C-alpha positions as CSV (number, residue, x, y, z in Angstrom):
1,M,67.4,148.9,-0.2
2,N,70.2,146.9,1.1
3,Q,70.5,148.1,4.5
4,N,67.7,149.4,7.3
5,N,69.5,152.4,8.9
6,L,69.3,156.3,8.6
7,Y,70.3,156.6,4.9
8,S,67.6,153.9,3.8
9,L,65.1,156.1,6.6
10,L,66.0,159.5,4.5
11,D,65.6,157.4,0.9
12,L,62.3,156.1,1.7
13,I,61.1,159.4,3.2
14,R,62.6,161.7,0.2
15,E,60.7,159.4,-2.3
16,R,57.1,159.5,0.1
17,P,57.3,162.2,2.5
18,Q,53.5,162.3,3.1
19,L,53.2,158.9,3.4
20,Y,56.7,159.2,6.1
21,I,56.4,162.2,7.5
22,G,53.0,163.6,6.7
23,D,54.3,166.6,4.4
24,Q,57.3,168.3,3.5
25,N,58.1,169.9,6.1
26,F,62.0,170.2,7.2
27,S,61.4,170.6,11.0
28,T,59.2,167.5,10.7
29,L,62.2,165.7,9.1
30,Y,64.6,167.2,11.6
31,N,62.3,165.8,14.7
32,N,62.0,162.1,13.0
33,I,65.7,161.8,12.7
34,N,66.1,162.8,16.2
35,G,64.0,160.2,17.0
36,Y,65.3,157.4,14.5
37,Q,68.4,159.0,16.6
38,L,67.1,158.6,19.9
39,Y,65.5,155.0,19.4
40,C,69.0,153.4,18.3
41,L,70.4,154.9,21.1
42,N,67.9,153.6,23.8
43,N,68.0,150.1,22.2
44,D,71.6,150.2,22.3
45,I,71.4,150.2,18.0
46,E,75.3,151.3,16.8
47,E,74.7,152.0,13.0
48,N,78.1,152.0,11.0
49,L,77.0,154.8,8.7
50,S,79.2,155.6,6.0
51,P,79.5,158.6,5.8
52,K,79.0,159.2,9.5
53,W,76.3,161.3,10.4
54,N,77.6,162.9,12.8
55,E,80.1,164.8,10.0
56,F,77.1,166.2,8.8
57,H,77.2,169.4,10.8
58,D,80.2,170.5,9.4
59,F,79.3,169.5,6.1
60,V,76.2,171.6,6.1
61,A,78.4,174.6,7.8
62,I,81.4,175.0,4.7
63,Q,78.3,174.0,1.8
64,L,76.6,177.2,3.9
65,N,79.3,179.2,4.1
66,Y,79.0,179.1,7.7
67,T,82.5,179.4,9.7
68,E,81.7,177.1,12.6
69,S,78.7,174.5,12.5
70,T,77.2,175.1,16.5
71,S,74.1,175.8,15.6
72,G,73.3,172.8,13.7
73,Y,72.3,171.9,10.3
74,K,68.9,172.3,10.9
75,N,69.4,176.0,11.9
76,M,71.5,176.7,9.0
77,I,70.0,175.2,6.5
78,L,66.5,177.4,7.9
79,E,68.6,180.6,7.4
80,Q,69.3,180.3,4.3
81,N,65.6,179.2,3.3
82,D,63.9,182.4,5.2
83,F,62.8,179.5,7.7
84,N,60.6,178.1,4.7
85,E,60.4,174.5,5.2
86,L,59.3,173.3,1.7
87,K,62.7,174.8,0.7
88,S,64.7,174.0,3.2
89,F,63.5,169.9,2.7
90,N,64.4,170.1,-0.6
91,M,67.9,172.2,0.5
92,F,68.7,169.7,3.0
93,Y,68.1,166.5,0.1
94,E,70.8,168.2,-1.9
95,L,73.3,168.6,0.6
96,L,72.4,165.2,1.9
97,G,72.9,163.6,-2.2
98,K,76.2,165.8,-1.7
99,F,77.6,165.0,1.4
100,R,76.8,160.9,0.8
101,K,78.4,161.3,-2.9
102,N,81.6,163.1,-1.6
103,K,81.9,161.2,1.4
104,A,81.8,157.7,-0.6
105,Q,85.0,158.8,-2.6
């Protein structure tokens, strides 16, 4: 892990979710992501993520055949999984992997 950023944090959580967030609950993961982003905002920490995190909503919308991303990635993923937190957690990481791979090319 060369960089300390949102993606490196998400990699750690994926490997050991119980250690970092307590369980494989997608809503808990989502709240941790938002907390991390709020911390960065409040402390003037600018991350130069590649791909840019704000593009993830649109990416998820396209991948899950939504016409727009206004409901946000959390709601789209939960809806696709009948609000099952574990399935949504796993789908989030599948989509995140595709997002990072596709945008890196």
